[in-house]
C-alpha positions in Angstrom: -48.1 50.3 40.9 -48.4 46.6 41.8 -46.7 45.7 38.5 -43.8 48.0 39.2 -43.3 46.3 42.6 -42.5 43.1 40.7 -39.7 44.7 38.7 -36.1 44.4 39.9 -34.1 47.7 40.0 -30.9 45.7 39.4 -31.4 43.7 36.3 -34.0 43.6 33.4 -36.7 41.1 33.8 -36.2 39.7 30.3 -32.8 39.4 28.7 -33.4 36.7 26.1 -33.0 39.2 23.2 -30.2 41.6 24.1 -29.5 44.1 21.4 -25.9 44.3 20.0 -24.0 47.3 21.3 -23.8 50.8 19.8 -20.6 52.8 20.1 -19.6 56.4 20.8 -16.4 58.4 20.5 -14.5 60.9 22.6 -13.8 63.7 22.2 -17.3 64.7 21.2 -17.8 68.4 21.2 -19.6 69.8 18.1 -21.0 66.8 16.3 -19.0 64.2 14.5 -16.5 66.5 12.7 -13.1 66.8 14.4 -11.4 69.8 12.7 -8.4 71.8 13.7 -5.2 73.4 12.5 -1.9 72.1 13.9 -0.4 75.6 14.0 -3.3 77.1 16.0 -3.5 75.6 19.5 -6.8 77.3 20.1 -8.4 75.1 17.5 -7.3 71.8 19.1 -7.1 72.6 22.8 -10.8 72.0 23.4 -10.4 68.4 22.2 -7.4 67.9 24.4 -9.2 69.3 27.5 -12.2 67.1 26.7 -10.0 64.0 26.6 -8.3 64.8 29.9 -11.6 65.4 31.6 -13.1 62.1 30.2 -10.0 60.0 31.2 -9.8 61.4 34.8 -11.7 58.4 36.1 -9.2 56.1 34.3 -6.2 57.5 36.1 -4.0 54.6 37.2 -4.1 55.5 40.9 -7.8 55.9 41.0 -8.3 52.5 39.3 -5.9 50.8 41.7 -7.7 52.2 44.7 -11.3 51.4 43.5 -11.0 48.4 41.3 -9.3 45.0 41.2 -6.9 43.2 38.8 -8.7 40.6 36.8 -7.7 37.6 34.6 -7.4 38.7 31.0 -9.1 36.7 28.3 -12.2 35.5 30.2 -15.5 36.9 31.3 -15.6 38.1 34.9 -18.8 36.4 36.0 -19.9 37.2 39.6 -22.4 35.3 41.6 -24.3 36.1 44.8 -27.4 38.1 45.4 -28.3 40.5 42.6 -28.3 43.4 45.1 -24.7 42.7 46.2 -22.1 45.3 45.1 -20.0 43.8 42.2 -16.3 44.2 41.8 -15.0 46.0 38.8 -11.8 45.3 36.8 -9.1 48.0 36.4 -8.9 49.8 33.2 -5.9 52.2 33.5 -5.4 55.0 31.1 -1.7 53.9 30.8 -3.1 51.0 28.8 -3.8 53.5 26.0 -0.1 54.1 25.6 0.5 56.9 23.1 -3.2 58.0 23.5 -3.1 58.0 27.3 -2.2 61.7 27.6 0.6 60.8 29.9 3.7 61.0 27.6 2.0 63.4 25.2 -0.5 65.6 27.1 -1.9 66.8 23.7 -3.0 63.3 22.6 -1.2 63.9 19.3 -3.3 66.9 18.3 -0.3 69.2 18.4 1.4 67.0 15.8 -1.7 66.5 13.6 -1.9 62.9 14.7 -5.1 62.9 16.8 -6.2 60.2 19.2 -9.9 59.3 19.4 -11.4 56.9 21.9 -14.1 54.4 21.1 -16.5 53.2 23.8 -19.1 50.4 23.6 -22.5 51.3 25.1 -23.2 49.5 28.4 -25.7 46.6 28.2 -26.5 44.7 31.4 -25.6 41.1 31.2 -24.1 41.3 27.7 -21.1 39.2 26.8 -19.7 40.5 23.6 -18.0 38.3 21.1 -19.3 34.9 22.4 -16.0 34.1 24.1 -13.7 35.9 21.6 -12.7 39.5 22.2 -14.4 42.1 19.9 -11.9 44.2 17.9 -12.0 47.5 16.1 -11.0 48.5 12.6 -11.2 51.8 10.7 -11.4 52.7 7.1 -12.3 55.6 4.8 -16.1 55.6 4.8 -16.4 57.1 1.3 -13.7 58.3 -1.1 -10.0 57.5 -1.6 -8.8 54.8 0.8 -5.3 56.3 0.6 -6.6 59.4 2.5 -6.2 57.3 5.7 -2.7 55.8 5.6 -2.1 54.6 9.1 -4.0 54.0 12.4 -2.6 52.5 15.6 -4.9 50.9 18.1 -4.5 50.6 21.9 -4.5 48.6 24.0 -2.9 45.7 22.1 -4.4 45.4 18.6 -7.6 47.3 19.4 -9.7 44.7 21.4 -12.2 44.9 24.2 -10.9 42.4 26.7 -13.5 39.9 27.9 -12.7 40.5 31.6 -14.7 43.7 31.5 -17.9 41.8 30.9 -20.7 41.3 31.8 -21.8 44.6 33.2 -24.2 44.3 36.2 -25.8 47.8 36.2 -25.2 51.1 37.8 -26.8 50.2 41.2 -24.4 47.3 41.9 -21.4 47.8 39.5 -20.8 51.2 41.0 -17.1 51.6 40.2 -17.3 50.1 36.7 -15.4 52.0 34.0 -16.1 51.0 30.5 -13.2 49.6 28.6 -11.9 51.8 25.7 -10.1 51.4 22.4 -7.9 54.3 21.4 -7.4 55.0 17.7 -4.3 57.0 16.9 -4.6 58.5 13.4 -0.9 58.9 12.7 -1.1 59.6 8.9 -4.2 61.3 7.5 -4.5 63.4 4.4 -4.1 67.1 5.4 -6.3 70.0 4.5 -9.1 67.7 3.4 -12.3 66.3 4.8 -11.7 62.6 5.4 -14.9 60.6 6.4 -13.9 57.6 8.5 -15.9 54.6 9.7 -14.7 52.6 12.7 -16.5 49.3 13.3 -16.7 46.6 15.9 -16.0 43.1 14.7 -16.9 39.9 16.4 -19.5 37.2 16.7 -23.0 38.6 17.3 -21.9 42.1 16.3 -24.0 44.0 13.8 -22.2 46.9 12.0 -23.8 47.2 8.6 -27.4 48.4 9.4 -28.0 51.5 7.2 -30.8 52.7 9.4 -28.5 53.0 12.5 -25.1 54.6 12.1 -24.2 54.0 15.7 -25.0 50.2 15.9 -21.6 48.5 15.9 -19.9 51.3 14.1 -19.5 55.1 14.0 -18.8 57.5 11.2 -17.0 60.8 11.8 -14.9 63.2 9.8 -11.3 64.4 10.3 -10.2 67.7 8.9 -6.6 68.4 9.9 -5.1 71.6 8.7 -1.5 72.9 8.8 
């Protein structure tokens, strides 16, 4: 009990060896296979509903009310007492453009061009990329590379802006919303299981550890039917 009293509830005591981040995707419903038929809305509507639910906290009006505009391209380092509430940078869903669900409420699923969101796991104090934004790329994990012909990334060219880091923890960074990268799979081979690997790329990122499929990368399967 005495030892517990010496621990801070706001930040870890030791942060000299911060692990590289893992990643996760949305929608995530029934494992890492996203399968649907374009002509059958009942097969893709659950993915669409999941996306809208997840992005509700990213609505532009909510972000404008709760968070502040930050300077892009640099870490948002905040001083003061560790118990003081920290400000959070706006991440508006409109930044996701074609994958925002604003212009196309079905996130491309009704056209067989699904959007998938990639999110980095939160790590208190972590500054990814050592001053250079981390970016995302996707490829066919195993098989014919031509099965994945085109992917668009939002925002920009698929980067996590430095201004969303470091993260100060849930007790003080109360309005923090994790930055996202949207991957818009606009041309994938139809009626076929296409295993895809999307990876983080940047200084200090580890994405090739065979024993951990979520560390710096994620593998999932697309099966888009007519």
